[in-house]
C-alpha positions, 0 to 999 in steps of 0.5 A: 277754080273751086271755092274754099269752104273754109275761106273767110273772104268777103266784101266788107264796107270800110267807109264812105267819102266825098271829093269836091273839085275846083271849078276850072279843070284843065283840058289837054287834047284831043290826044290820039285816043282821048281828051285828058282833064286835070281836076284839082281836088278842093276839099273832101272827107272820108268817114269810116269806123276805123278812122275819119279823114279830111282831104288836104290836097289832090289831083284827078287825071281823067281821060275821056276816050272815044268810046265814052269810057273815062279812065280816072287816076286820083291821088290825094292826101288825107289827114286823120284829124290827129295830124297823121297823114295817109296817101290814097290812090284810086284808079276807076272807070266811068261810062259817059257814052258818046255824048260825054265824049262829044262834050269833052271834044269841046273842052268841057267835062261831060254834063252827067252823073256817071257810075264808077268802079275801081280799085284803091290803095291807101298807105301811111307811115303812121303806126296806127294806119299801117294796116292799110298798107296791106290792103287792096280796096274796091271803089264804087261811086258816082262822079257828078261832073256838073257839081264837080264831086265824087261820092264813093264807098270803099270796100275791102276784099279780105275781112280777115285782114280788116279784123286783124287790124281792128284788134 
């Protein structure tokens, strides 16, 4: 496929966030292909030039597979500080290796920091944030399983839509 010379598509940094989890994740498994953990979101924030948010609630489901890949689904609600609500959904993967899987077999989260890559969607009914409903985001971050945190950066795959939203 040939790149369009007139295309203004680029990777734009939207903001950064931190999620902190409760200390007692629930473990399910092993299942036939993974050990599943549910991790309750305890607190967090998101800082961006377009808006800031405080996490209100959320849940992470991570499945630690035998090959050491952790398949993560994270859903949470954000409050933008003025009472407007946003819903965020992340899907990402971490690589914790065979050692991480062995730890998960004993009912514990892996004892390491793992790099994350994934996709995210943010939705809102609030007119000030509806531009987010049209966007697909890319997530890059680190999940510290021992400190029960996930620090991430959020990127937009289309600068044109971001510029339109800021008008």
